[in-house]
mmCIF file of the N, C-alpha and C atoms, coordinates in Angstrom:
data_MODEL
# 
_entry.id   MODEL 
# 
loop_
_atom_site.group_PDB 
_atom_site.id 
_atom_site.type_symbol 
_atom_site.label_atom_id 
_atom_site.label_alt_id 
_atom_site.label_comp_id 
_atom_site.label_asym_id 
_atom_site.label_entity_id 
_atom_site.label_seq_id 
_atom_site.pdbx_PDB_ins_code 
_atom_site.Cartn_x 
_atom_site.Cartn_y 
_atom_site.Cartn_z 
_atom_site.occupancy 
_atom_site.B_iso_or_equiv 
_atom_site.pdbx_formal_charge 
_atom_site.auth_seq_id 
_atom_site.auth_comp_id 
_atom_site.auth_asym_id 
_atom_site.auth_atom_id 
_atom_site.pdbx_PDB_model_num 
ATOM 1   N N  . MET A 1 1  ? 45.682 -11.157 -65.569 1.00 0.00 ? 1  MET A N  1 
ATOM 2   C CA . MET A 1 1  ? 46.782 -10.364 -66.070 1.00 0.00 ? 1  MET A CA 1 
ATOM 3   C C  . MET A 1 1  ? 47.551 -11.198 -67.083 1.00 0.00 ? 1  MET A C  1 
ATOM 4   N N  . SER A 1 2  ? 47.788 -10.623 -68.240 1.00 0.00 ? 2  SER A N  1 
ATOM 5   C CA . SER A 1 2  ? 48.530 -11.357 -69.254 1.00 0.00 ? 2  SER A CA 1 
ATOM 6   C C  . SER A 1 2  ? 50.023 -11.225 -68.995 1.00 0.00 ? 2  SER A C  1 
ATOM 7   N N  . GLN A 1 3  ? 50.751 -12.149 -69.546 1.00 0.00 ? 3  GLN A N  1 
ATOM 8   C CA . GLN A 1 3  ? 52.190 -12.172 -69.339 1.00 0.00 ? 3  GLN A CA 1 
ATOM 9   C C  . GLN A 1 3  ? 52.868 -11.280 -70.364 1.00 0.00 ? 3  GLN A C  1 
ATOM 10  N N  . PRO A 1 4  ? 53.936 -10.529 -69.974 1.00 0.00 ? 4  PRO A N  1 
ATOM 11  C CA . PRO A 1 4  ? 54.639 -9.691  -70.950 1.00 0.00 ? 4  PRO A CA 1 
ATOM 12  C C  . PRO A 1 4  ? 55.377 -10.558 -71.959 1.00 0.00 ? 4  PRO A C  1 
ATOM 13  N N  . PRO A 1 5  ? 55.694 -10.021 -73.118 1.00 0.00 ? 5  PRO A N  1 
ATOM 14  C CA . PRO A 1 5  ? 56.412 -10.817 -74.116 1.00 0.00 ? 5  PRO A CA 1 
ATOM 15  C C  . PRO A 1 5  ? 57.801 -11.199 -73.622 1.00 0.00 ? 5  PRO A C  1 
ATOM 16  N N  . TYR A 1 6  ? 58.333 -12.238 -74.231 1.00 0.00 ? 6  TYR A N  1 
ATOM 17  C CA . TYR A 1 6  ? 59.649 -12.739 -73.836 1.00 0.00 ? 6  TYR A CA 1 
ATOM 18  C C  . TYR A 1 6  ? 60.706 -11.665 -74.055 1.00 0.00 ? 6  TYR A C  1 
ATOM 19  N N  . GLY A 1 7  ? 61.537 -11.438 -73.041 1.00 0.00 ? 7  GLY A N  1 
ATOM 20  C CA . GLY A 1 7  ? 62.608 -10.466 -73.149 1.00 0.00 ? 7  GLY A CA 1 
ATOM 21  C C  . GLY A 1 7  ? 62.241 -9.092  -72.645 1.00 0.00 ? 7  GLY A C  1 
ATOM 22  N N  . ALA A 1 8  ? 60.976 -8.835  -72.379 1.00 0.00 ? 8  ALA A N  1 
ATOM 23  C CA . ALA A 1 8  ? 60.569 -7.522  -71.881 1.00 0.00 ? 8  ALA A CA 1 
ATOM 24  C C  . ALA A 1 8  ? 60.957 -7.402  -70.407 1.00 0.00 ? 8  ALA A C  1 
ATOM 25  N N  . PRO A 1 9  ? 61.328 -6.209  -69.955 1.00 0.00 ? 9  PRO A N  1 
ATOM 26  C CA . PRO A 1 9  ? 61.675 -6.060  -68.537 1.00 0.00 ? 9  PRO A CA 1 
ATOM 27  C C  . PRO A 1 9  ? 60.442 -6.245  -67.667 1.00 0.00 ? 9  PRO A C  1 
ATOM 28  N N  . PRO A 1 10 ? 60.637 -6.699  -66.452 1.00 0.00 ? 10 PRO A N  1 
ATOM 29  C CA . PRO A 1 10 ? 59.475 -6.912  -65.586 1.00 0.00 ? 10 PRO A CA 1 
ATOM 30  C C  . PRO A 1 10 ? 58.834 -5.584  -65.212 1.00 0.00 ? 10 PRO A C  1 
ATOM 31  N N  . PRO A 1 11 ? 57.534 -5.589  -64.977 1.00 0.00 ? 11 PRO A N  1 
ATOM 32  C CA . PRO A 1 11 ? 56.866 -4.340  -64.594 1.00 0.00 ? 11 PRO A CA 1 
ATOM 33  C C  . PRO A 1 11 ? 57.305 -3.903  -63.196 1.00 0.00 ? 11 PRO A C  1 
ATOM 34  N N  . PRO A 1 12 ? 57.261 -2.610  -62.914 1.00 0.00 ? 12 PRO A N  1 
ATOM 35  C CA . PRO A 1 12 ? 57.665 -2.149  -61.577 1.00 0.00 ? 12 PRO A CA 1 
ATOM 36  C C  . PRO A 1 12 ? 56.664 -2.615  -60.525 1.00 0.00 ? 12 PRO A C  1 
ATOM 37  N N  . PRO A 1 13 ? 57.121 -2.790  -59.292 1.00 0.00 ? 13 PRO A N  1 
ATOM 38  C CA . PRO A 1 13 ? 56.189 -3.221  -58.242 1.00 0.00 ? 13 PRO A CA 1 
ATOM 39  C C  . PRO A 1 13 ? 55.160 -2.134  -57.966 1.00 0.00 ? 13 PRO A C  1 
ATOM 40  N N  . THR A 1 14 ? 53.969 -2.556  -57.597 1.00 0.00 ? 14 THR A N  1 
ATOM 41  C CA . THR A 1 14 ? 52.885 -1.597  -57.403 1.00 0.00 ? 14 THR A CA 1 
ATOM 42  C C  . THR A 1 14 ? 52.470 -1.458  -55.952 1.00 0.00 ? 14 THR A C  1 
ATOM 43  N N  . GLY A 1 15 ? 52.935 -2.286  -55.050 1.00 0.00 ? 15 GLY A N  1 
ATOM 44  C CA . GLY A 1 15 ? 52.502 -2.214  -53.660 1.00 0.00 ? 15 GLY A CA 1 
ATOM 45  C C  . GLY A 1 15 ? 53.681 -2.041  -52.722 1.00 0.00 ? 15 GLY A C  1 
ATOM 46  N N  . PRO A 1 16 ? 53.408 -2.054  -51.433 1.00 0.00 ? 16 PRO A N  1 
ATOM 47  C CA . PRO A 1 16 ? 54.514 -1.967  -50.475 1.00 0.00 ? 16 PRO A CA 1 
ATOM 48  C C  . PRO A 1 16 ? 55.365 -3.230  -50.560 1.00 0.00 ? 16 PRO A C  1 
ATOM 49  N N  . PRO A 1 17 ? 56.652 -3.111  -50.247 1.00 0.00 ? 17 PRO A N  1 
ATOM 50  C CA . PRO A 1 17 ? 57.517 -4.301  -50.352 1.00 0.00 ? 17 PRO A CA 1 
ATOM 51  C C  . PRO A 1 17 ? 57.089 -5.364  -49.345 1.00 0.00 ? 17 PRO A C  1 
ATOM 52  N N  . THR A 1 18 ? 57.045 -6.568  -49.824 1.00 0.00 ? 18 THR A N  1 
ATOM 53  C CA . THR A 1 18 ? 56.712 -7.686  -48.953 1.00 0.00 ? 18 THR A CA 1 
ATOM 54  C C  . THR A 1 18 ? 57.902 -8.611  -48.905 1.00 0.00 ? 18 THR A C  1 
ATOM 55  N N  . GLY A 1 19 ? 58.172 -9.153  -47.758 1.00 0.00 ? 19 GLY A N  1 
ATOM 56  C CA . GLY A 1 19 ? 59.279 -10.070 -47.598 1.00 0.00 ? 19 GLY A CA 1 
ATOM 57  C C  . GLY A 1 19 ? 60.388 -9.439  -46.780 1.00 0.00 ? 19 GLY A C  1 
ATOM 58  N N  . PRO A 1 20 ? 61.421 -10.209 -46.519 1.00 0.00 ? 20 PRO A N  1 
ATOM 59  C CA . PRO A 1 20 ? 62.518 -9.722  -45.681 1.00 0.00 ? 20 PRO A CA 1 
ATOM 60  C C  . PRO A 1 20 ? 63.365 -8.690  -46.421 1.00 0.00 ? 20 PRO A C  1 
ATOM 61  N N  . PRO A 1 21 ? 64.107 -7.866  -45.696 1.00 0.00 ? 21 PRO A N  1 
ATOM 62  C CA . PRO A 1 21 ? 64.996 -6.909  -46.357 1.00 0.00 ? 21 PRO A CA 1 
ATOM 63  C C  . PRO A 1 21 ? 66.134 -7.638  -47.060 1.00 0.00 ? 21 PRO A C  1 
ATOM 64  N N  . PRO A 1 22 ? 66.753 -7.007  -48.032 1.00 0.00 ? 22 PRO A N  1 
ATOM 65  C CA . PRO A 1 22 ? 67.838 -7.676  -48.751 1.00 0.00 ? 22 PRO A CA 1 
ATOM 66  C C  . PRO A 1 22 ? 69.048 -7.893  -47.848 1.00 0.00 ? 22 PRO A C  1 
ATOM 67  N N  . PRO A 1 23 ? 69.863 -8.906  -48.142 1.00 0.00 ? 23 PRO A N  1 
ATOM 68  C CA . PRO A 1 23 ? 71.061 -9.145  -47.332 1.00 0.00 ? 23 PRO A CA 1 
ATOM 69  C C  . PRO A 1 23 ? 72.092 -8.040  -47.536 1.00 0.00 ? 23 PRO A C  1 
ATOM 70  N N  . ALA A 1 24 ? 73.111 -8.050  -46.680 1.00 0.00 ? 24 ALA A N  1 
ATOM 71  C CA . ALA A 1 24 ? 74.110 -6.978  -46.683 1.00 0.00 ? 24 ALA A CA 1 
ATOM 72  C C  . ALA A 1 24 ? 74.859 -6.906  -48.008 1.00 0.00 ? 24 ALA A C  1 
ATOM 73  N N  . TYR A 1 25 ? 75.123 -8.041  -48.645 1.00 0.00 ? 25 TYR A N  1 
ATOM 74  C CA . TYR A 1 25 ? 75.885 -8.007  -49.893 1.00 0.00 ? 25 TYR A CA 1 
ATOM 75  C C  . TYR A 1 25 ? 75.057 -7.472  -51.056 1.00 0.00 ? 25 TYR A C  1 
ATOM 76  N N  . LEU A 1 26 ? 73.747 -7.292  -50.864 1.00 0.00 ? 26 LEU A N  1 
ATOM 77  C CA . LEU A 1 26 ? 72.909 -6.687  -51.893 1.00 0.00 ? 26 LEU A CA 1 
ATOM 78  C C  . LEU A 1 26 ? 72.469 -5.279  -51.504 1.00 0.00 ? 26 LEU A C  1 
ATOM 79  N N  . GLY A 1 27 ? 73.110 -4.689  -50.519 1.00 0.00 ? 27 GLY A N  1 
ATOM 80  C CA . GLY A 1 27 ? 72.808 -3.319  -50.147 1.00 0.00 ? 27 GLY A CA 1 
ATOM 81  C C  . GLY A 1 27 ? 71.933 -3.177  -48.925 1.00 0.00 ? 27 GLY A C  1 
ATOM 82  N N  . GLY A 1 28 ? 71.598 -4.248  -48.268 1.00 0.00 ? 28 GLY A N  1 
ATOM 83  C CA . GLY A 1 28 ? 70.772 -4.158  -47.070 1.00 0.00 ? 28 GLY A CA 1 
ATOM 84  C C  . GLY A 1 28 ? 71.616 -3.918  -45.833 1.00 0.00 ? 28 GLY A C  1 
ATOM 85  N N  . ALA A 1 29 ? 70.967 -3.790  -44.709 1.00 0.00 ? 29 ALA A N  1 
ATOM 86  C CA . ALA A 1 29 ? 71.673 -3.577  -43.448 1.00 0.00 ? 29 ALA A CA 1 
ATOM 87  C C  . ALA A 1 29 ? 72.349 -4.872  -43.011 1.00 0.00 ? 29 ALA A C  1 
ATOM 88  N N  . PRO A 1 30 ? 73.484 -4.771  -42.329 1.00 0.00 ? 30 PRO A N  1 
ATOM 89  C CA . PRO A 1 30 ? 74.142 -5.997  -41.853 1.00 0.00 ? 30 PRO A CA 1 
ATOM 90  C C  . PRO A 1 30 ? 73.297 -6.690  -40.790 1.00 0.00 ? 30 PRO A C  1 
ATOM 91  N N  . ALA A 1 31 ? 73.497 -7.976  -40.672 1.00 0.00 ? 31 ALA A N  1 
ATOM 92  C CA . ALA A 1 31 ? 72.731 -8.761  -39.711 1.00 0.00 ? 31 ALA A CA 1 
ATOM 93  C C  . ALA A 1 31 ? 73.145 -8.389  -38.293 1.00 0.00 ? 31 ALA A C  1 
ATOM 94  N N  . ALA A 1 32 ? 72.193 -8.463  -37.384 1.00 0.00 ? 32 ALA A N  1 
ATOM 95  C CA . ALA A 1 32 ? 72.481 -8.156  -35.985 1.00 0.00 ? 32 ALA A CA 1 
ATOM 96  C C  . ALA A 1 32 ? 73.321 -9.274  -35.383 1.00 0.00 ? 32 ALA A C  1 
ATOM 97  N N  . TYR A 1 33 ? 74.214 -8.896  -34.492 1.00 0.00 ? 33 TYR A N  1 
ATOM 98  C CA . TYR A 1 33 ? 75.092 -9.862  -33.844 1.00 0.00 ? 33 TYR A CA 1 
ATOM 99  C C  . TYR A 1 33 ? 74.855 -9.788  -32.353 1.00 0.00 ? 33 TYR A C  1 
ATOM 100 N N  . GLY A 1 34 ? 74.492 -10.890 -31.749 1.00 0.00 ? 34 GLY A N  1 
ATOM 101 C CA . GLY A 1 34 ? 74.129 -10.890 -30.346 1.00 0.00 ? 34 GLY A CA 1 
ATOM 102 C C  . GLY A 1 34 ? 75.279 -11.104 -29.394 1.00 0.00 ? 34 GLY A C  1 
ATOM 103 N N  . GLY A 1 35 ? 76.468 -11.349 -29.881 1.00 0.00 ? 35 GLY A N  1 
ATOM 104 C CA . GLY A 1 35 ? 77.598 -11.581 -28.992 1.00 0.00 ? 35 GLY A CA 1 
ATOM 105 C C  . GLY A 1 35 ? 77.723 -13.046 -28.635 1.00 0.00 ? 35 GLY A C  1 
ATOM 106 N N  . PRO A 1 36 ? 78.760 -13.381 -27.876 1.00 0.00 ? 36 PRO A N  1 
ATOM 107 C CA . PRO A 1 36 ? 78.974 -14.798 -27.534 1.00 0.00 ? 36 PRO A CA 1 
ATOM 108 C C  . PRO A 1 36 ? 77.920 -15.295 -26.556 1.00 0.00 ? 36 PRO A C  1 
ATOM 109 N N  . ALA A 1 37 ? 77.645 -16.563 -26.639 1.00 0.00 ? 37 ALA A N  1 
ATOM 110 C CA . ALA A 1 37 ? 76.653 -17.169 -25.755 1.00 0.00 ? 37 ALA A CA 1 
ATOM 111 C C  . ALA A 1 37 ? 77.278 -17.435 -24.392 1.00 0.00 ? 37 ALA A C  1 
ATOM 112 N N  . LEU A 1 38 ? 76.437 -17.581 -23.412 1.00 0.00 ? 38 LEU A N  1 
ATOM 113 C CA . LEU A 1 38 ? 76.923 -17.885 -22.071 1.00 0.00 ? 38 LEU A CA 1 
ATOM 114 C C  . LEU A 1 38 ? 77.393 -19.331 -22.011 1.00 0.00 ? 38 LEU A C  1 
ATOM 115 N N  . PRO A 1 39 ? 78.379 -19.624 -21.159 1.00 0.00 ? 39 PRO A N  1 
ATOM 116 C CA . PRO A 1 39 ? 78.816 -21.021 -21.030 1.00 0.00 ? 39 PRO A CA 1 
ATOM 117 C C  . PRO A 1 39 ? 77.723 -21.849 -20.372 1.00 0.00 ? 39 PRO A C  1 
ATOM 118 N N  . PRO A 1 40 ? 77.736 -23.149 -20.599 1.00 0.00 ? 40 PRO A N  1 
ATOM 119 C CA . PRO A 1 40 ? 76.700 -23.990 -19.989 1.00 0.00 ? 40 PRO A CA 1 
ATOM 120 C C  . PRO A 1 40 ? 76.866 -24.027 -18.473 1.00 0.00 ? 40 PRO A C  1 
ATOM 121 N N  . PRO A 1 41 ? 75.796 -24.254 -17.764 1.00 0.00 ? 41 PRO A N  1 
ATOM 122 C CA . PRO A 1 41 ? 75.911 -24.329 -16.302 1.00 0.00 ? 41 PRO A CA 1 
ATOM 123 C C  . PRO A 1 41 ? 76.687 -25.573 -15.894 1.00 0.00 ? 41 PRO A C  1 
ATOM 124 N N  . PRO A 1 42 ? 77.281 -25.560 -14.721 1.00 0.00 ? 42 PRO A N  1 
ATOM 125 C CA . PRO A 1 42 ? 78.039 -26.738 -14.286 1.00 0.00 ? 42 PRO A CA 1 
ATOM 126 C C  . PRO A 1 42 ? 77.116 -27.940 -14.104 1.00 0.00 ? 42 PRO A C  1 
ATOM 127 N N  . ALA A 1 43 ? 77.658 -29.099 -14.383 1.00 0.00 ? 43 ALA A N  1 
ATOM 128 C CA . ALA A 1 43 ? 76.869 -30.325 -14.284 1.00 0.00 ? 43 ALA A CA 1 
ATOM 129 C C  . ALA A 1 43 ? 76.655 -30.677 -12.822 1.00 0.00 ? 43 ALA A C  1 
ATOM 130 N N  . THR A 1 44 ? 75.435 -31.042 -12.498 1.00 0.00 ? 44 THR A N  1 
ATOM 131 C CA . THR A 1 44 ? 75.155 -31.416 -11.115 1.00 0.00 ? 44 THR A CA 1 
ATOM 132 C C  . THR A 1 44 ? 75.414 -32.899 -10.891 1.00 0.00 ? 44 THR A C  1 
ATOM 133 N N  . THR A 1 45 ? 75.316 -33.697 -11.937 1.00 0.00 ? 45 THR A N  1 
ATOM 134 C CA . THR A 1 45 ? 75.603 -35.122 -11.816 1.00 0.00 ? 45 THR A CA 1 
ATOM 135 C C  . THR A 1 45 ? 76.746 -35.469 -12.751 1.00 0.00 ? 45 THR A C  1 
ATOM 136 N N  . LYS A 1 46 ? 77.436 -36.543 -12.429 1.00 0.00 ? 46 LYS A N  1 
ATOM 137 C CA . LYS A 1 46 ? 78.555 -36.972 -13.255 1.00 0.00 ? 46 LYS A CA 1 
ATOM 138 C C  . LYS A 1 46 ? 78.029 -37.486 -14.588 1.00 0.00 ? 46 LYS A C  1 
ATOM 139 N N  . ARG A 1 47 ? 78.647 -37.033 -15.662 1.00 0.00 ? 47 ARG A N  1 
ATOM 140 C CA . ARG A 1 47 ? 78.199 -37.427 -17.001 1.00 0.00 ? 47 ARG A CA 1 
ATOM 141 C C  . ARG A 1 47 ? 78.970 -38.661 -17.443 1.00 0.00 ? 47 ARG A C  1 
ATOM 142 N N  . THR A 1 48 ? 78.294 -39.787 -17.532 1.00 0.00 ? 48 THR A N  1 
ATOM 143 C CA . THR A 1 48 ? 78.947 -41.036 -17.913 1.00 0.00 ? 48 THR A CA 1 
ATOM 144 C C  . THR A 1 48 ? 78.314 -41.645 -19.150 1.00 0.00 ? 48 THR A C  1 
ATOM 145 N N  . ILE A 1 49 ? 77.453 -40.898 -19.836 1.00 0.00 ? 49 ILE A N  1 
ATOM 146 C CA . ILE A 1 49 ? 76.754 -41.479 -20.987 1.00 0.00 ? 49 ILE A CA 1 
ATOM 147 C C  . ILE A 1 49 ? 77.729 -41.795 -22.117 1.00 0.00 ? 49 ILE A C  1 
ATOM 148 N N  . GLY A 1 50 ? 78.749 -40.955 -22.304 1.00 0.00 ? 50 GLY A N  1 
ATOM 149 C CA . GLY A 1 50 ? 79.715 -41.213 -23.373 1.00 0.00 ? 50 GLY A CA 1 
ATOM 150 C C  . GLY A 1 50 ? 80.493 -42.493 -23.131 1.00 0.00 ? 50 GLY A C  1 
ATOM 151 N N  . PHE A 1 51 ? 80.942 -42.683 -21.897 1.00 0.00 ? 51 PHE A N  1 
ATOM 152 C CA . PHE A 1 51 ? 81.668 -43.910 -21.569 1.00 0.00 ? 51 PHE A CA 1 
ATOM 153 C C  . PHE A 1 51 ? 80.770 -45.127 -21.720 1.00 0.00 ? 51 PHE A C  1 
ATOM 154 N N  . THR A 1 52 ? 79.524 -45.018 -21.279 1.00 0.00 ? 52 THR A N  1 
ATOM 155 C CA . THR A 1 52 ? 78.595 -46.149 -21.360 1.00 0.00 ? 52 THR A CA 1 
ATOM 156 C C  . THR A 1 52 ? 78.318 -46.534 -22.807 1.00 0.00 ? 52 THR A C  1 
ATOM 157 N N  . VAL A 1 53 ? 78.058 -45.547 -23.645 1.00 0.00 ? 53 VAL A N  1 
ATOM 158 C CA . VAL A 1 53 ? 77.771 -45.838 -25.052 1.00 0.00 ? 53 VAL A CA 1 
ATOM 159 C C  . VAL A 1 53 ? 79.018 -46.384 -25.743 1.00 0.00 ? 53 VAL A C  1 
ATOM 160 N N  . GLY A 1 54 ? 80.183 -45.839 -25.438 1.00 0.00 ? 54 GLY A N  1 
ATOM 161 C CA . GLY A 1 54 ? 81.417 -46.345 -26.038 1.00 0.00 ? 54 GLY A CA 1 
ATOM 162 C C  . GLY A 1 54 ? 81.701 -47.782 -25.639 1.00 0.00 ? 54 GLY A C  1 
ATOM 163 N N  . LEU A 1 55 ? 81.507 -48.086 -24.359 1.00 0.00 ? 55 LEU A N  1 
ATOM 164 C CA . LEU A 1 55 ? 81.726 -49.453 -23.886 1.00 0.00 ? 55 LEU A CA 1 
ATOM 165 C C  . LEU A 1 55 ? 80.733 -50.416 -24.526 1.00 0.00 ? 55 LEU A C  1 
ATOM 166 N N  . LEU A 1 56 ? 79.484 -50.013 -24.609 1.00 0.00 ? 56 LEU A N  1 
ATOM 167 C CA . LEU A 1 56 ? 78.472 -50.859 -25.246 1.00 0.00 ? 56 LEU A CA 1 
ATOM 168 C C  . LEU A 1 56 ? 78.799 -51.097 -26.721 1.00 0.00 ? 56 LEU A C  1 
ATOM 169 N N  . THR A 1 57 ? 79.266 -50.054 -27.408 1.00 0.00 ? 57 THR A N  1 
ATOM 170 C CA . THR A 1 57 ? 79.635 -50.202 -28.820 1.00 0.00 ? 57 THR A CA 1 
ATOM 171 C C  . THR A 1 57 ? 80.802 -51.166 -28.983 1.00 0.00 ? 57 THR A C  1 
ATOM 172 N N  . ALA A 1 58 ? 81.800 -51.055 -28.118 1.00 0.00 ? 58 ALA A N  1 
ATOM 173 C CA . ALA A 1 58 ? 82.954 -51.956 -28.203 1.00 0.00 ? 58 ALA A CA 1 
ATOM 174 C C  . ALA A 1 58 ? 82.538 -53.402 -27.960 1.00 0.00 ? 58 ALA A C  1 
ATOM 175 N N  . ILE A 1 59 ? 81.673 -53.626 -26.984 1.00 0.00 ? 59 ILE A N  1 
ATOM 176 C CA . ILE A 1 59 ? 81.218 -54.992 -26.694 1.00 0.00 ? 59 ILE A CA 1 
ATOM 177 C C  . ILE A 1 59 ? 80.442 -55.562 -27.875 1.00 0.00 ? 59 ILE A C  1 
ATOM 178 N N  . VAL A 1 60 ? 79.571 -54.759 -28.463 1.00 0.00 ? 60 VAL A N  1 
ATOM 179 C CA . VAL A 1 60 ? 78.787 -55.229 -29.612 1.00 0.00 ? 60 VAL A CA 1 
ATOM 180 C C  . VAL A 1 60 ? 79.699 -55.540 -30.789 1.00 0.00 ? 60 VAL A C  1 
ATOM 181 N N  . LEU A 1 61 ? 80.704 -54.705 -31.030 1.00 0.00 ? 61 LEU A N  1 
ATOM 182 C CA . LEU A 1 61 ? 81.623 -54.977 -32.145 1.00 0.00 ? 61 LEU A CA 1 
ATOM 183 C C  . LEU A 1 61 ? 82.405 -56.265 -31.925 1.00 0.00 ? 61 LEU A C  1 
ATOM 184 N N  . VAL A 1 62 ? 82.851 -56.508 -30.705 1.00 0.00 ? 62 VAL A N  1 
ATOM 185 C CA . VAL A 1 62 ? 83.566 -57.756 -30.415 1.00 0.00 ? 62 VAL A CA 1 
ATOM 186 C C  . VAL A 1 62 ? 82.639 -58.944 -30.613 1.00 0.00 ? 62 VAL A C  1 
ATOM 187 N N  . LEU A 1 63 ? 81.392 -58.828 -30.178 1.00 0.00 ? 63 LEU A N  1 
ATOM 188 C CA . LEU A 1 63 ? 80.446 -59.930 -30.372 1.00 0.00 ? 63 LEU A CA 1 
ATOM 189 C C  . LEU A 1 63 ? 80.168 -60.186 -31.853 1.00 0.00 ? 63 LEU A C  1 
ATOM 190 N N  . VAL A 1 64 ? 80.100 -59.136 -32.653 1.00 0.00 ? 64 VAL A N  1 
ATOM 191 C CA . VAL A 1 64 ? 79.894 -59.320 -34.093 1.00 0.00 ? 64 VAL A CA 1 
ATOM 192 C C  . VAL A 1 64 ? 81.081 -60.056 -34.700 1.00 0.00 ? 64 VAL A C  1 
ATOM 193 N N  . VAL A 1 65 ? 82.289 -59.690 -34.302 1.00 0.00 ? 65 VAL A N  1 
ATOM 194 C CA . VAL A 1 65 ? 83.480 -60.379 -34.820 1.00 0.00 ? 65 VAL A CA 1 
ATOM 195 C C  . VAL A 1 65 ? 83.468 -61.843 -34.402 1.00 0.00 ? 65 VAL A C  1 
ATOM 196 N N  . VAL A 1 66 ? 83.070 -62.130 -33.169 1.00 0.00 ? 66 VAL A N  1 
ATOM 197 C CA . VAL A 1 66 ? 83.015 -63.518 -32.702 1.00 0.00 ? 66 VAL A CA 1 
ATOM 198 C C  . VAL A 1 66 ? 81.966 -64.302 -33.483 1.00 0.00 ? 66 VAL A C  1 
ATOM 199 N N  . VAL A 1 67 ? 80.806 -63.723 -33.713 1.00 0.00 ? 67 VAL A N  1 
ATOM 200 C CA . VAL A 1 67 ? 79.754 -64.420 -34.465 1.00 0.00 ? 67 VAL A CA 1 
ATOM 201 C C  . VAL A 1 67 ? 80.203 -64.683 -35.894 1.00 0.00 ? 67 VAL A C  1 
ATOM 202 N N  . VAL A 1 68 ? 80.848 -63.704 -36.529 1.00 0.00 ? 68 VAL A N  1 
ATOM 203 C CA . VAL A 1 68 ? 81.336 -63.906 -37.900 1.00 0.00 ? 68 VAL A CA 1 
ATOM 204 C C  . VAL A 1 68 ? 82.409 -64.985 -37.924 1.00 0.00 ? 68 VAL A C  1 
ATOM 205 N N  . ALA A 1 69 ? 83.285 -65.006 -36.934 1.00 0.00 ? 69 ALA A N  1 
ATOM 206 C CA . ALA A 1 69 ? 84.326 -66.039 -36.882 1.00 0.00 ? 69 ALA A CA 1 
ATOM 207 C C  . ALA A 1 69 ? 83.716 -67.421 -36.693 1.00 0.00 ? 69 ALA A C  1 
ATOM 208 N N  . ILE A 1 70 ? 82.707 -67.530 -35.850 1.00 0.00 ? 70 ILE A N  1 
ATOM 209 C CA . ILE A 1 70 ? 82.054 -68.831 -35.641 1.00 0.00 ? 70 ILE A CA 1 
ATOM 210 C C  . ILE A 1 70 ? 81.361 -69.291 -36.913 1.00 0.00 ? 70 ILE A C  1 
ATOM 211 N N  . ILE A 1 71 ? 80.688 -68.381 -37.603 1.00 0.00 ? 71 ILE A N  1 
ATOM 212 C CA . ILE A 1 71 ? 79.985 -68.757 -38.834 1.00 0.00 ? 71 ILE A CA 1 
ATOM 213 C C  . ILE A 1 71 ? 80.976 -69.191 -39.906 1.00 0.00 ? 71 ILE A C  1 
ATOM 214 N N  . THR A 1 72 ? 82.087 -68.495 -40.039 1.00 0.00 ? 72 THR A N  1 
ATOM 215 C CA . THR A 1 72 ? 83.037 -68.857 -41.102 1.00 0.00 ? 72 THR A CA 1 
ATOM 216 C C  . THR A 1 72 ? 83.782 -70.147 -40.787 1.00 0.00 ? 72 THR A C  1 
ATOM 217 N N  . THR A 1 73 ? 83.998 -70.460 -39.529 1.00 0.00 ? 73 THR A N  1 
ATOM 218 C CA . THR A 1 73 ? 84.715 -71.701 -39.220 1.00 0.00 ? 73 THR A CA 1 
ATOM 219 C C  . THR A 1 73 ? 83.813 -72.923 -39.296 1.00 0.00 ? 73 THR A C  1 
ATOM 220 N N  . THR A 1 74 ? 82.516 -72.765 -39.116 1.00 0.00 ? 74 THR A N  1 
ATOM 221 C CA . THR A 1 74 ? 81.633 -73.934 -39.160 1.00 0.00 ? 74 THR A CA 1 
ATOM 222 C C  . THR A 1 74 ? 81.179 -74.268 -40.573 1.00 0.00 ? 74 THR A C  1 
ATOM 223 N N  . ASN A 1 75 ? 81.354 -73.370 -41.511 1.00 0.00 ? 75 ASN A N  1 
ATOM 224 C CA . ASN A 1 75 ? 80.914 -73.670 -42.886 1.00 0.00 ? 75 ASN A CA 1 
ATOM 225 C C  . ASN A 1 75 ? 82.062 -74.075 -43.741 1.00 0.00 ? 75 ASN A C  1 
# 
């Protein structure tokens, strides 16, 4: 198939439409809304991962400061 000249309107579609329907702002149907999600189930075990990671991060940061202080004082 040859290409139409520059500026010519595109040819009309010849087959059934393929692809998703147009969005609502282009005249399509609005998207379906499923409503609010259910809340998460109650925790069966105590969640301490946040505290553990925070404590580990604080310890590592203090150790980095100590190592930098030792390096700067010895040179």
